C-alpha positions, -999 to 999 in steps of 0.1 A, spaced: 0 0 0 28 24 8 45 19 -26 11 23 -43 4 55 -23 39 69 -32 32 60 -69 -2 78 -68 13 108 -52 41 109 -78 15 108 -106 -6 135 -90 24 157 -85 34 152 -121 -1 160 -133 -2 191 -110 31 204 -125 17 198 -160 -17 214 -153 -4 243 -134 22 254 -160 20 285 -181 26 277 -218 34 305 -243 26 296 -278 37 316 -308 4 315 -328 15 337 -356 49 350 -369 58 376 -395 62 360 -430 97 374 -432 109 356 -400 142 339 -410 136 302 -407 171 296 -393 167 320 -364 161 309 -328 133 327 -309 139 336 -273 118 347 -243 135 377 -227 120 386 -193 122 399 -158 130 363 -146 163 361 -166 173 398 -164 161 404 -199 187 381 -213 180 380 -250 198 347 -256 191 325 -226 192 288 -237 167 280 -209 141 302 -226 140 290 -262 107 285 -281 107 249 -295 84 231 -318 58 210 -300 40 179 -313 18 200 -335 47 219 -350 39 252 -331 67 270 -313 60 270 -276 77 275 -243 67 262 -208 76 287 -181 91 277 -147 66 262 -123 74 288 -96 67 317 -120 43 342 -104 43 373 -125 66 380 -154 72 408 -178 85 397 -211 91 403 -248 99 379 -277 131 383 -297 154 365 -321 185 366 -298 191 403 -295 173 436 -287 176 449 -322 158 418 -333 129 422 -308 92 420 -317 76 453 -327 45 469 -342 42 468 -380 56 503 -383 87 493 -362 76 511 -330 81 493 -297 53 474 -281 47 475 -243 61 447 -222 39 417 -222 27 403 -188 22 369 -175 2 364 -142 1 330 -126 -30 311 -137 -42 275 -137 -38 254 -169 -33 286 -189 -20 288 -224 -12 322 -239 -13 325 -277 10 352 -289 9 370 -323 41 386 -334 33 415 -358 68 424 -369 105 422 -360 122 455 -353 152 448 -375 131 437 -404 109 467 -406 121 491 -434 140 519 -417 120 546 -435 90 535 -415 107 542 -382 105 579 -374 128 594 -348 110 608 -317 140 626 -304 136 664 -299 159 690 -315 178 692 -283 193 657 -289 224 651 -311 251 624 -316 287 629 -309 302 631 -344 324 601 -341 323 567 -324 339 571 -290 369 549 -280 369 530 -247 406 525 -241 400 507 -208 381 479 -227 395 483 -263 359 489 -275 340 516 -292 307 532 -283 281 556 -296 274 586 -274 243 608 -277 238 642 -260 209 662 -248 217 700 -246 190 721 -228 169 746 -247 189 775 -232 223 761 -240 230 786 -268 225 815 -244 256 808 -225 262 797 -189 274 764 -174 252 734 -168 251 703 -146 257 670 -163 238 637 -160 255 605 -172 231 577 -182 234 541 -194 214 522 -221 215 554 -242 194 538 -270 164 540 -247 165 575 -234 154 598 -262 143 580 -293 118 553 -300 135 546 -333 167 534 -315 152 520 -283 152 483 -276 125 483 -250 107 517 -253 120 552 -246 122 572 -214 114 605 -230 143 621 -211 145 650 -236 108 658 -234 108 656 -196 138 679 -193 124 704 -218 93 705 -196 114 710 -164 132 739 -181 99 755 -192 80 752 -160 108 750 -133 137 767 -150 160 737 -146 186 729 -172 211 701 -175 232 682 -201 226 645 -205 253 622 -217 237 590 -230 261 561 -233 248 535 -257 253 499 -245 271 473 -266 245 446 -265 269 417 -264 290 433 -236 262 450 -217 260 426 -187 298 424 -186 302 461 -185 274 468 -160 287 446 -132 321 451 -115 320 415 -104 316 383 -123 285 362 -117 302 328 -111 272 307 -119 265 325 -152 301 331 -161 295 367 -172 301 402 -157 333 417 -143 341 446 -167 321 471 -147 351 487 -130 368 494 -163 336 507 -177 332 532 -148 369 542 -152 360 550 -189 333 574 -178 354 590 -151 388 592 -168 380 594 -205 344 605 -212 338 630 -185 371 649 -192 361 650 -229 326 664 -221 340 690 -197 366 702 -223 341 705 -252 309 716 -235 300 742 -210 296 721 -178 296 726 -141 322 699 -137 322 696 -99 308 666 -80 278 685 -67 266 691 -103 274 656 -117 249 627 -115 248 592 -128 216 573 -135 207 538 -147 181 511 -144 183 473 -140 219 464 -146 224 501 -153 212 507 -118 237 483 -103 266 500 -121 253 534 -112 254 525 -75 289 511 -78 301 542 -97 287 566 -71 302 547 -42 336 541 -58 339 577 -71 323 600 -46 347 628 -57 331 626 -92 295 618 -86 277 638 -60 243 624 -71 230 591 -83 197 575 -92 194 537 -90 163 524 -107 153 487 -102 188 476 -97 197 440 -106 213 433 -72 206 396 -76 233 394 -103 261 405 -80 258 391 -45 294 404 -41 278 439 -38 268 429 -2 304 421 6 315 454 -9 290 473 12 298 455 44 333 470 42 322 504 28 322 536 48 307 568 35 334 592 22 313 621 10 279 636 13 259 623 -17 223 624 -28 211 589 -37 176 581 -51 164 545 -51 134 533 -71 117 499 -73 82 485 -81 63 460 -62 53 442 -94 89 438 -107 91 402 -97 104 380 -69 132 395 -48 134 431 -62 121 449 -32 136 425 -7 171 428 -23 168 466 -23 158 468 13 188 446 23 211 469 3 196 500 19 202 485 53 239 479 45 241 515 31 226 528 64 253 509 83 279 524 60 268 559 69 240 567 45 215 572 73 201 607 66 168 608 47 177 641 32 206 625 13 191 590 6 155 587 -7 137 555 -16 104 551 -34 86 517 -38 58 521 -62 29 496 -58 23 495 -96 59 497 -106 72 472 -131 106 465 -147 98 487 -177 108 519 -194 74 535 -189 78 531 -151 113 547 -151 102 574 -175 72 582 -152 95 586 -122 123 605 -140 111 640 -134 105 635 -97 140 619 -94 157 649 -110 138 673 -87 151 654 -57 187 650 -69 190 687 -78 168 700 -51 143 723 -69 
């Protein structure tokens, strides 16, 4: 009887795992989808990795491409791509679609229609949404610390031509900040928000938007290697590039307020992780930092770093996270904040945290909170 009971329980458990799994089915693909391409599920549960071998759509018995999500998945934000952000799903005119959402459900199968792939939409259909305040640096910028090159885009405030000096905000994932035509996950509308802050609040600042190199993004946005994933670890050199190469160039060629009290660094997700590191490692350079939805899970060594850290300068730090970002985001952030408090960041005037009940790991969320963040960091 005991063996029979065990067998029955095993069968029931197996059926439960089958019945209570979310299955994503690609019901329709664009006709120009390259037949040789692998299609991936990039999401909040794999830090938006566009080429994670555990999240590949494979043909089922009926020939449809499908993916069964992890059994413990609760709520997930995701997009479908062909192995990179330039190859992400899009609207038929090439514009970004909002993040898709999965909420835990019983015996639930989602049928997804992919309207178009961003890279396969004719470029003439993708209109730039950047304002006239945005321009590219004329040449691809060298990163001598990493022997790589990078595109840099600038926002100059509406009153830049009238003279004067301006604070500077350094930001990562530059593709996503100003322009829907270049973004890989939607744009922040940083240019429109800052134009509005100038019009209604009289605040002006320069933004230096550093494009990511997709294949090196995770490596560059973490100072420490993730041992289990085998990636990361170039973050310190990337920050040295900003501090020792890019910032001196910007200060030489543009009218900047170059002191630490007028220099900020801002990023989200992995960009939030590297922004926190940059601010702590170079307090003489960055007097302000905004850390949005940081991927603290990626670098547990951040905790070891913080346990030994002692505040060196007065800095304004702004932390943002959403309750709907997935398992661990708020918990990890609270643990980090406690370590920062022990390190000397214990004054609410200099460290502010916002946990938004509706916040998700998405550009629309970070965009919505950007204006409030700037007002806190620059105290106006």
